[in-house]
N, CA, C, O and the ligand as a Tripos MOL2 file, in Angstrom:
@<TRIPOS>MOLECULE
protein
  237   235    60     0     0
PROTEIN
NO_CHARGES

@<TRIPOS>ATOM
      1 N          11.4080  -16.2520  -26.8870 N.3       1 MET1
      2 CA         10.4890  -17.1740  -26.4200 C.3       1 MET1
      3 C          10.7600  -17.7300  -25.1890 C.2       1 MET1
      4 O          11.9050  -18.1160  -24.9520 O.2       1 MET1
      5 N           9.8610  -17.8330  -24.3490 N.am      2 THR2
      6 CA         10.0970  -18.2630  -22.9360 C.3       2 THR2
      7 C           9.1040  -19.3830  -22.6640 C.2       2 THR2
      8 O           7.9320  -19.3090  -23.0350 O.2       2 THR2
      9 N           9.5340  -20.2720  -22.1020 N.am      3 ILE3
     10 CA          8.9230  -21.5460  -21.5200 C.3       3 ILE3
     11 C           8.3720  -21.2820  -20.2440 C.2       3 ILE3
     12 O           9.1050  -20.8480  -19.3560 O.2       3 ILE3
     13 N           7.0960  -21.5030  -20.0320 N.am      4 VAL4
     14 CA          6.5430  -21.4690  -18.5670 C.3       4 VAL4
     15 C           5.7510  -22.8240  -18.4370 C.2       4 VAL4
     16 O           5.6740  -23.6340  -19.3600 O.2       4 VAL4
     17 N           5.2040  -22.9820  -17.2710 N.am      5 HIS5
     18 CA          4.4410  -24.0940  -16.9870 C.3       5 HIS5
     19 C           3.0000  -23.8290  -17.0300 C.2       5 HIS5
     20 O           2.5730  -22.8540  -16.4110 O.2       5 HIS5
     21 N           2.2340  -24.5550  -17.6650 N.am      6 CYS6
     22 CA          0.6970  -24.3720  -17.7710 C.3       6 CYS6
     23 C           0.0080  -24.2530  -16.3690 C.2       6 CYS6
     24 O           0.3590  -25.0280  -15.4790 O.2       6 CYS6
     25 N          -0.9510  -23.3220  -16.1400 N.am      7 ARG7
     26 CA         -1.5630  -23.2790  -14.8020 C.3       7 ARG7
     27 C          -2.5890  -24.3430  -14.5800 C.2       7 ARG7
     28 O          -3.0910  -24.6260  -13.4920 O.2       7 ARG7
     29 N          -2.8420  -24.8960  -15.7250 N.am      8 GLU8
     30 CA         -3.8080  -26.1590  -15.5260 C.3       8 GLU8
     31 C          -3.1090  -27.4800  -15.2740 C.2       8 GLU8
     32 O          -3.2660  -28.2270  -14.3080 O.2       8 GLU8
     33 N          -2.2530  -27.6430  -16.3910 N.am      9 CYS9
     34 CA         -1.6670  -29.0880  -16.4230 C.3       9 CYS9
     35 C          -0.2520  -29.1480  -16.0970 C.2       9 CYS9
     36 O           0.3770  -30.2030  -16.0190 O.2       9 CYS9
     37 N           0.2850  -27.8660  -15.8910 N.am     10 HIS10
     38 CA          1.7630  -27.7180  -15.3950 C.3      10 HIS10
     39 C           2.6810  -28.3480  -16.2850 C.2      10 HIS10
     40 O           3.7260  -28.7900  -15.8080 O.2      10 HIS10
     41 N           2.4400  -28.4620  -17.5600 N.am     11 GLN11
     42 CA          3.3340  -28.7920  -18.5580 C.3      11 GLN11
     43 C           3.8250  -27.6690  -19.1400 C.2      11 GLN11
     44 O           3.2960  -26.5860  -18.8930 O.2      11 GLN11
     45 N           4.9630  -27.7740  -20.0390 N.am     12 ASP12
     46 CA          5.7310  -26.8330  -20.6110 C.3      12 ASP12
     47 C           4.7520  -26.2090  -21.8180 C.2      12 ASP12
     48 O           4.1400  -26.8990  -22.6340 O.2      12 ASP12
     49 N           4.7450  -24.7600  -21.7480 N.am     13 VAL13
     50 CA          3.9590  -24.0740  -22.8090 C.3      13 VAL13
     51 C           4.6980  -22.8560  -22.9440 C.2      13 VAL13
     52 O           5.3870  -22.3530  -22.0570 O.2      13 VAL13
     53 N           4.5170  -22.3980  -24.1200 N.am     14 GLU14
     54 CA          5.2640  -21.1710  -24.5650 C.3      14 GLU14
     55 C           4.6230  -19.8390  -23.8420 C.2      14 GLU14
     56 O           3.3980  -19.8420  -23.7240 O.2      14 GLU14
     57 N           5.2580  -18.8460  -23.4120 N.am     15 ARG15
     58 CA          5.1070  -17.8840  -22.1530 C.3      15 ARG15
     59 C           3.7930  -17.1450  -22.7380 C.2      15 ARG15
     60 O           2.9880  -16.7630  -21.8890 O.2      15 ARG15
     61 N           3.4720  -16.8890  -24.1720 N.am     16 HIS16
     62 CA          2.3950  -16.0620  -24.8030 C.3      16 HIS16
     63 C           1.5370  -16.9620  -25.6140 C.2      16 HIS16
     64 O           0.8610  -16.4650  -26.5150 O.2      16 HIS16
     65 N           1.4960  -18.2660  -25.3760 N.am     17 ALA17
     66 CA          0.6640  -18.8470  -26.0950 C.3      17 ALA17
     67 C          -0.7500  -18.7030  -25.5000 C.2      17 ALA17
     68 O          -0.9870  -18.5980  -24.2970 O.2      17 ALA17
     69 N          -1.7740  -18.7120  -26.6190 N.am     18 LYS18
     70 CA         -3.0100  -18.0950  -26.0240 C.3      18 LYS18
     71 C          -3.8290  -19.4360  -25.6140 C.2      18 LYS18
     72 O          -4.8160  -19.2940  -24.8920 O.2      18 LYS18
     73 N          -3.4910  -20.6090  -26.0060 N.am     19 THR19
     74 CA         -3.9870  -21.8640  -25.4660 C.3      19 THR19
     75 C          -2.9420  -23.0140  -25.1770 C.2      19 THR19
     76 O          -1.9760  -23.1480  -25.9290 O.2      19 THR19
     77 N          -3.1030  -23.7180  -24.2530 N.am     20 CYS20
     78 CA         -2.0460  -24.7900  -23.9520 C.3      20 CYS20
     79 C          -2.1890  -25.9710  -24.8760 C.2      20 CYS20
     80 O          -3.2350  -26.5990  -25.0410 O.2      20 CYS20
     81 N          -1.1540  -26.1850  -25.4000 N.am     21 PRO21
     82 CA         -1.1920  -27.5740  -26.4980 C.3      21 PRO21
     83 C          -1.4510  -28.8450  -25.6770 C.2      21 PRO21
     84 O          -1.8510  -29.8850  -26.2000 O.2      21 PRO21
     85 N          -1.2510  -28.7380  -24.6190 N.am     22 HIS22
     86 CA         -1.6740  -30.1090  -23.7110 C.3      22 HIS22
     87 C          -3.0280  -30.1110  -23.4180 C.2      22 HIS22
     88 O          -3.6790  -31.0520  -23.8710 O.2      22 HIS22
     89 N          -3.6930  -29.1290  -22.6530 N.am     23 CYS23
     90 CA         -4.8660  -29.1940  -22.0730 C.3      23 CYS23
     91 C          -5.8270  -28.3300  -22.7580 C.2      23 CYS23
     92 O          -7.0320  -28.5020  -22.5770 O.2      23 CYS23
     93 N          -5.4090  -27.4660  -23.4850 N.am     24 HIS24
     94 CA         -6.1610  -26.2550  -24.1890 C.3      24 HIS24
     95 C          -6.7660  -25.4130  -23.3460 C.2      24 HIS24
     96 O          -7.8370  -24.9120  -23.6890 O.2      24 HIS24
     97 N          -6.2240  -25.1260  -22.1650 N.am     25 ALA25
     98 CA         -6.4010  -23.9110  -21.1830 C.3      25 ALA25
     99 C          -6.4190  -22.6040  -22.0740 C.2      25 ALA25
    100 O          -5.6870  -22.5350  -23.0610 O.2      25 ALA25
    101 N          -6.9800  -21.9150  -21.8350 N.am     26 GLU26
    102 CA         -6.8770  -20.3300  -22.2250 C.3      26 GLU26
    103 C          -5.6240  -19.7300  -21.3330 C.2      26 GLU26
    104 O          -5.4070  -19.9430  -20.1410 O.2      26 GLU26
    105 N          -4.9150  -18.9760  -22.1850 N.am     27 ILE27
    106 CA         -3.8050  -18.1840  -21.6560 C.3      27 ILE27
    107 C          -3.1470  -19.0860  -20.4020 C.2      27 ILE27
    108 O          -3.2690  -18.7880  -19.2140 O.2      27 ILE27
    109 N          -2.5090  -20.1160  -20.8590 N.am     28 PRO28
    110 CA         -1.7580  -21.1130  -19.6810 C.3      28 PRO28
    111 C          -0.8430  -20.4410  -19.1880 C.2      28 PRO28
    112 O          -0.6420  -20.8390  -18.0400 O.2      28 PRO28
    113 N          -0.0200  -19.4240  -19.5290 N.am     29 GLY29
    114 CA          1.0330  -18.7510  -19.0830 C.3      29 GLY29
    115 C           0.7280  -17.8970  -17.8650 C.2      29 GLY29
    116 O           1.5230  -17.9240  -16.9260 O.2      29 GLY29
    117 N          -0.4540  -17.0780  -17.8020 N.am     30 GLU30
    118 CA         -0.5830  -16.0090  -16.9360 C.3      30 GLU30
    119 C          -2.2430  -16.5450  -16.2930 C.2      30 GLU30
    120 O          -3.1670  -16.9190  -17.0150 O.2      30 GLU30
    121 N          -2.2780  -16.4590  -14.8980 N.am     31 SER31
    122 CA         -3.5980  -16.5370  -14.5360 C.3      31 SER31
    123 C          -4.2440  -15.2060  -14.5810 C.2      31 SER31
    124 O          -3.5690  -14.2020  -14.8090 O.2      31 SER31
    125 N          -5.3350  -15.1580  -14.4040 N.am     32 LYS32
    126 CA         -6.0790  -13.9130  -14.5050 C.3      32 LYS32
    127 C          -5.7270  -13.0750  -13.2980 C.2      32 LYS32
    128 O          -5.4110  -11.8900  -13.4030 O.2      32 LYS32
    129 N          -5.7950  -13.7820  -12.0490 N.am     33 LEU33
    130 CA         -5.1730  -13.0610  -10.9390 C.3      33 LEU33
    131 C          -3.9990  -12.3370  -10.9100 C.2      33 LEU33
    132 O          -3.8160  -11.2330  -10.3960 O.2      33 LEU33
    133 N          -2.9490  -13.2800  -11.7040 N.am     34 LEU34
    134 CA         -1.4550  -12.5360  -11.7010 C.3      34 LEU34
    135 C          -1.6590  -11.6420  -12.6680 C.2      34 LEU34
    136 O          -0.9320  -10.6750  -12.4450 O.2      34 LEU34
    137 N          -2.4320  -11.4610  -13.8430 N.am     35 LEU35
    138 CA         -2.6560  -10.3990  -14.7530 C.3      35 LEU35
    139 C          -3.1490   -9.0640  -13.8560 C.2      35 LEU35
    140 O          -2.5550   -7.9860  -13.8760 O.2      35 LEU35
    141 N          -4.1990   -9.3140  -13.1680 N.am     36 ALA36
    142 CA         -4.6840   -8.4030  -12.2890 C.3      36 ALA36
    143 C          -3.7470   -7.6850  -11.2540 C.2      36 ALA36
    144 O          -3.7820   -6.4780  -11.0140 O.2      36 ALA36
    145 N          -2.8380   -8.6750  -10.6310 N.am     37 ALA37
    146 CA         -1.8760   -8.3960   -9.8370 C.3      37 ALA37
    147 C          -0.8130   -7.4520  -10.3770 C.2      37 ALA37
    148 O          -0.3060   -6.5740   -9.6790 O.2      37 ALA37
    149 N          -0.4460   -7.7080  -11.8600 N.am     38 LYS38
    150 CA          0.5230   -6.9440  -12.3560 C.3      38 LYS38
    151 C           0.1430   -5.4560  -12.8830 C.2      38 LYS38
    152 O           0.9480   -4.5250  -12.8840 O.2      38 LYS38
    153 N          -1.1060   -5.3740  -13.2980 N.am     39 TYR39
    154 CA         -1.6520   -4.1200  -13.5200 C.3      39 TYR39
    155 C          -1.9380   -3.4730  -12.1470 C.2      39 TYR39
    156 O          -1.5660   -2.3000  -12.1830 O.2      39 TYR39
    157 N          -2.3910   -3.7610  -11.1140 N.am     40 ALA40
    158 CA         -2.2190   -3.2110   -9.7400 C.3      40 ALA40
    159 C          -0.9710   -2.8310   -9.5800 C.2      40 ALA40
    160 O          -0.7900   -1.6160   -9.5030 O.2      40 ALA40
    161 N          -0.0540   -3.5300   -9.5080 N.am     41 LEU41
    162 CA          1.6080   -3.1460   -9.4220 C.3      41 LEU41
    163 C           1.9350   -1.8760  -10.2510 C.2      41 LEU41
    164 O           2.4970   -0.8420   -9.8900 O.2      41 LEU41
    165 N           1.4790   -2.1990  -11.3440 N.am     42 PHE42
    166 CA          1.9280   -0.8700  -12.3250 C.3      42 PHE42
    167 C           1.3150    0.3410  -11.9950 C.2      42 PHE42
    168 O           1.9750    1.3740  -12.1090 O.2      42 PHE42
    169 N           0.2100    0.3810  -11.6220 N.am     43 PHE43
    170 CA         -0.3040    1.5730  -11.0960 C.3      43 PHE43
    171 C           0.0630    2.1540   -9.6650 C.2      43 PHE43
    172 O          -0.0970    3.3180   -9.2970 O.2      43 PHE43
    173 N           0.6190    1.0360   -8.8940 N.am     44 VAL44
    174 CA          0.9740    1.5310   -7.5040 C.3      44 VAL44
    175 C           2.3070    2.1870   -7.9510 C.2      44 VAL44
    176 O           2.5140    3.3600   -7.6390 O.2      44 VAL44
    177 N           3.2980    1.4240   -8.7290 N.am     45 ILE45
    178 CA          4.4510    2.2230   -9.2310 C.3      45 ILE45
    179 C           4.5190    3.4300   -9.7820 C.2      45 ILE45
    180 O           5.4590    4.2100   -9.6250 O.2      45 ILE45
    181 N           3.3140    3.6720  -10.5920 N.am     46 LEU46
    182 CA          2.9600    4.8560  -11.3810 C.3      46 LEU46
    183 C           2.6690    5.9260  -10.4230 C.2      46 LEU46
    184 O           3.0740    7.0790  -10.5690 O.2      46 LEU46
    185 N           1.9060    5.4890   -9.3720 N.am     47 ALA47
    186 CA          1.2630    6.4230   -8.2900 C.3      47 ALA47
    187 C           2.3690    6.8910   -7.5530 C.2      47 ALA47
    188 O           2.3560    8.0600   -7.1680 O.2      47 ALA47
    189 N           3.5710    5.9680   -7.2320 N.am     48 ALA48
    190 CA          4.6450    6.3560   -6.5290 C.3      48 ALA48
    191 C           5.5050    7.2290   -7.1170 C.2      48 ALA48
    192 O           6.0980    8.1050   -6.4870 O.2      48 ALA48
    193 N           5.6240    7.0170   -8.4620 N.am     49 LEU49
    194 CA          6.6780    7.9830   -9.1690 C.3      49 LEU49
    195 C           6.0810    9.3180   -9.2760 C.2      49 LEU49
    196 O           6.8050   10.3110   -9.2050 O.2      49 LEU49
    197 N           4.5890    9.4330   -9.4710 N.am     50 ILE50
    198 CA          4.0530   10.8550   -9.5120 C.3      50 ILE50
    199 C           4.4580   11.4040   -8.2980 C.2      50 ILE50
    200 O           5.0910   12.4590   -8.2420 O.2      50 ILE50
    201 N           4.0310   10.5510   -7.0230 N.am     51 TYR51
    202 CA          4.1850   11.2880   -6.0420 C.3      51 TYR51
    203 C           5.6470   11.7510   -5.5240 C.2      51 TYR51
    204 O           5.6890   12.7820   -4.8510 O.2      51 TYR51
    205 N           6.6780   11.1540   -5.7560 N.am     52 VAL52
    206 CA          7.8150   11.5520   -5.6850 C.3      52 VAL52
    207 C           8.4820   12.5630   -6.8350 C.2      52 VAL52
    208 O           9.5760   13.1070   -6.6860 O.2      52 VAL52
    209 N           7.7120   12.7010   -7.8910 N.am     53 LEU53
    210 CA          8.1660   13.5350   -8.8020 C.3      53 LEU53
    211 C           7.7250   15.0850   -8.3170 C.2      53 LEU53
    212 O           8.2950   16.1640   -8.4830 O.2      53 LEU53
    213 N           6.4370   14.7220   -7.6310 N.am     54 PHE54
    214 CA          5.7850   16.1860   -7.2010 C.3      54 PHE54
    215 C           6.4720   16.5630   -6.0660 C.2      54 PHE54
    216 O           6.7970   17.7450   -5.9540 O.2      54 PHE54
    217 N           6.7640   15.7240   -5.1590 N.am     55 ASN55
    218 CA          7.6680   16.1760   -3.9020 C.3      55 ASN55
    219 C           8.8320   16.6910   -4.0870 C.2      55 ASN55
    220 O           9.2730   17.5870   -3.3670 O.2      55 ASN55
    221 N           9.6510   16.0320   -5.3700 N.am     56 PHE56
    222 CA         11.0020   16.5780   -5.8450 C.3      56 PHE56
    223 C          10.6220   17.9510   -6.4830 C.2      56 PHE56
    224 O          11.3770   18.8580   -6.1330 O.2      56 PHE56
    225 N           9.7980   18.2490   -7.1910 N.am     57 VAL57
    226 CA          9.5200   19.4890   -7.8940 C.3      57 VAL57
    227 C           8.9490   20.2910   -6.8370 C.2      57 VAL57
    228 O           9.3960   21.4340   -6.9310 O.2      57 VAL57
    229 N           8.1470   20.1690   -5.8690 N.am     58 GLY58
    230 CA          7.6110   21.1280   -4.7930 C.3      58 GLY58
    231 C           8.7040   21.4940   -4.0120 C.2      58 GLY58
    232 O           8.7250   22.5440   -3.3710 O.2      58 GLY58
    233 N           9.6750   20.6310   -4.0320 N.am     59 GLY59
    234 CA         10.7120   21.1310   -2.8610 C.3      59 GLY59
    235 C          10.4490   20.8330   -1.4530 C.2      59 GLY59
    236 O          11.2340   21.2130   -0.5840 O.2      59 GLY59
    237 ZN         -2.2780  -27.0460  -19.9870 Zn       60 ZN60
@<TRIPOS>BOND
     1     1     2 1
     2     2     3 1
     3     3     4 2
     4     3     5 am
     5     5     6 1
     6     6     7 1
     7     7     8 2
     8     7     9 am
     9     9    10 1
    10    10    11 1
    11    11    12 2
    12    11    13 am
    13    13    14 1
    14    14    15 1
    15    15    16 2
    16    15    17 am
    17    17    18 1
    18    18    19 1
    19    19    20 2
    20    19    21 am
    21    21    22 1
    22    22    23 1
    23    23    24 2
    24    23    25 am
    25    25    26 1
    26    26    27 1
    27    27    28 2
    28    27    29 am
    29    29    30 1
    30    30    31 1
    31    31    32 2
    32    31    33 am
    33    33    34 1
    34    34    35 1
    35    35    36 2
    36    35    37 am
    37    37    38 1
    38    38    39 1
    39    39    40 2
    40    39    41 am
    41    41    42 1
    42    42    43 1
    43    43    44 2
    44    43    45 am
    45    45    46 1
    46    46    47 1
    47    47    48 2
    48    47    49 am
    49    49    50 1
    50    50    51 1
    51    51    52 2
    52    51    53 am
    53    53    54 1
    54    54    55 1
    55    55    56 2
    56    55    57 am
    57    57    58 1
    58    58    59 1
    59    59    60 2
    60    59    61 am
    61    61    62 1
    62    62    63 1
    63    63    64 2
    64    63    65 am
    65    65    66 1
    66    66    67 1
    67    67    68 2
    68    67    69 am
    69    69    70 1
    70    70    71 1
    71    71    72 2
    72    71    73 am
    73    73    74 1
    74    74    75 1
    75    75    76 2
    76    75    77 am
    77    77    78 1
    78    78    79 1
    79    79    80 2
    80    79    81 am
    81    81    82 1
    82    82    83 1
    83    83    84 2
    84    83    85 am
    85    85    86 1
    86    86    87 1
    87    87    88 2
    88    87    89 am
    89    89    90 1
    90    90    91 1
    91    91    92 2
    92    91    93 am
    93    93    94 1
    94    94    95 1
    95    95    96 2
    96    95    97 am
    97    97    98 1
    98    98    99 1
    99    99   100 2
   100    99   101 am
   101   101   102 1
   102   102   103 1
   103   103   104 2
   104   103   105 am
   105   105   106 1
   106   106   107 1
   107   107   108 2
   108   107   109 am
   109   109   110 1
   110   110   111 1
   111   111   112 2
   112   111   113 am
   113   113   114 1
   114   114   115 1
   115   115   116 2
   116   115   117 am
   117   117   118 1
   118   118   119 1
   119   119   120 2
   120   119   121 am
   121   121   122 1
   122   122   123 1
   123   123   124 2
   124   123   125 am
   125   125   126 1
   126   126   127 1
   127   127   128 2
   128   127   129 am
   129   129   130 1
   130   130   131 1
   131   131   132 2
   132   131   133 am
   133   133   134 1
   134   134   135 1
   135   135   136 2
   136   135   137 am
   137   137   138 1
   138   138   139 1
   139   139   140 2
   140   139   141 am
   141   141   142 1
   142   142   143 1
   143   143   144 2
   144   143   145 am
   145   145   146 1
   146   146   147 1
   147   147   148 2
   148   147   149 am
   149   149   150 1
   150   150   151 1
   151   151   152 2
   152   151   153 am
   153   153   154 1
   154   154   155 1
   155   155   156 2
   156   155   157 am
   157   157   158 1
   158   158   159 1
   159   159   160 2
   160   159   161 am
   161   161   162 1
   162   162   163 1
   163   163   164 2
   164   163   165 am
   165   165   166 1
   166   166   167 1
   167   167   168 2
   168   167   169 am
   169   169   170 1
   170   170   171 1
   171   171   172 2
   172   171   173 am
   173   173   174 1
   174   174   175 1
   175   175   176 2
   176   175   177 am
   177   177   178 1
   178   178   179 1
   179   179   180 2
   180   179   181 am
   181   181   182 1
   182   182   183 1
   183   183   184 2
   184   183   185 am
   185   185   186 1
   186   186   187 1
   187   187   188 2
   188   187   189 am
   189   189   190 1
   190   190   191 1
   191   191   192 2
   192   191   193 am
   193   193   194 1
   194   194   195 1
   195   195   196 2
   196   195   197 am
   197   197   198 1
   198   198   199 1
   199   199   200 2
   200   199   201 am
   201   201   202 1
   202   202   203 1
   203   203   204 2
   204   203   205 am
   205   205   206 1
   206   206   207 1
   207   207   208 2
   208   207   209 am
   209   209   210 1
   210   210   211 1
   211   211   212 2
   212   211   213 am
   213   213   214 1
   214   214   215 1
   215   215   216 2
   216   215   217 am
   217   217   218 1
   218   218   219 1
   219   219   220 2
   220   219   221 am
   221   221   222 1
   222   222   223 1
   223   223   224 2
   224   223   225 am
   225   225   226 1
   226   226   227 1
   227   227   228 2
   228   227   229 am
   229   229   230 1
   230   230   231 1
   231   231   232 2
   232   231   233 am
   233   233   234 1
   234   234   235 1
   235   235   236 2
@<TRIPOS>SUBSTRUCTURE
     1 MET1         2 RESIDUE 1 A MET
     2 THR2         6 RESIDUE 1 A THR
     3 ILE3        10 RESIDUE 1 A ILE
     4 VAL4        14 RESIDUE 1 A VAL
     5 HIS5        18 RESIDUE 1 A HIS
     6 CYS6        22 RESIDUE 1 A CYS
     7 ARG7        26 RESIDUE 1 A ARG
     8 GLU8        30 RESIDUE 1 A GLU
     9 CYS9        34 RESIDUE 1 A CYS
    10 HIS10       38 RESIDUE 1 A HIS
    11 GLN11       42 RESIDUE 1 A GLN
    12 ASP12       46 RESIDUE 1 A ASP
    13 VAL13       50 RESIDUE 1 A VAL
    14 GLU14       54 RESIDUE 1 A GLU
    15 ARG15       58 RESIDUE 1 A ARG
    16 HIS16       62 RESIDUE 1 A HIS
    17 ALA17       66 RESIDUE 1 A ALA
    18 LYS18       70 RESIDUE 1 A LYS
    19 THR19       74 RESIDUE 1 A THR
    20 CYS20       78 RESIDUE 1 A CYS
    21 PRO21       82 RESIDUE 1 A PRO
    22 HIS22       86 RESIDUE 1 A HIS
    23 CYS23       90 RESIDUE 1 A CYS
    24 HIS24       94 RESIDUE 1 A HIS
    25 ALA25       98 RESIDUE 1 A ALA
    26 GLU26      102 RESIDUE 1 A GLU
    27 ILE27      106 RESIDUE 1 A ILE
    28 PRO28      110 RESIDUE 1 A PRO
    29 GLY29      114 RESIDUE 1 A GLY
    30 GLU30      118 RESIDUE 1 A GLU
    31 SER31      122 RESIDUE 1 A SER
    32 LYS32      126 RESIDUE 1 A LYS
    33 LEU33      130 RESIDUE 1 A LEU
    34 LEU34      134 RESIDUE 1 A LEU
    35 LEU35      138 RESIDUE 1 A LEU
    36 ALA36      142 RESIDUE 1 A ALA
    37 ALA37      146 RESIDUE 1 A ALA
    38 LYS38      150 RESIDUE 1 A LYS
    39 TYR39      154 RESIDUE 1 A TYR
    40 ALA40      158 RESIDUE 1 A ALA
    41 LEU41      162 RESIDUE 1 A LEU
    42 PHE42      166 RESIDUE 1 A PHE
    43 PHE43      170 RESIDUE 1 A PHE
    44 VAL44      174 RESIDUE 1 A VAL
    45 ILE45      178 RESIDUE 1 A ILE
    46 LEU46      182 RESIDUE 1 A LEU
    47 ALA47      186 RESIDUE 1 A ALA
    48 ALA48      190 RESIDUE 1 A ALA
    49 LEU49      194 RESIDUE 1 A LEU
    50 ILE50      198 RESIDUE 1 A ILE
    51 TYR51      202 RESIDUE 1 A TYR
    52 VAL52      206 RESIDUE 1 A VAL
    53 LEU53      210 RESIDUE 1 A LEU
    54 PHE54      214 RESIDUE 1 A PHE
    55 ASN55      218 RESIDUE 1 A ASN
    56 PHE56      222 RESIDUE 1 A PHE
    57 VAL57      226 RESIDUE 1 A VAL
    58 GLY58      230 RESIDUE 1 A GLY
    59 GLY59      234 RESIDUE 1 A GLY
    60 ZN60       237 GROUP 0 **** ****
């Protein structure tokens, strides 16, 4: 269990809480932008890995 700050009221909330217990904001631990950025980063890393792998195999 990790404590983070709510993106709305900035009080302590559990990382994976669905709503903030203080201000009832949805998914207080992660902004939607941050989630999108995480997915983008994941695909960038995946693409880079595939690129490196193909270059390595191809010699
Ligand atoms: Zn809050």
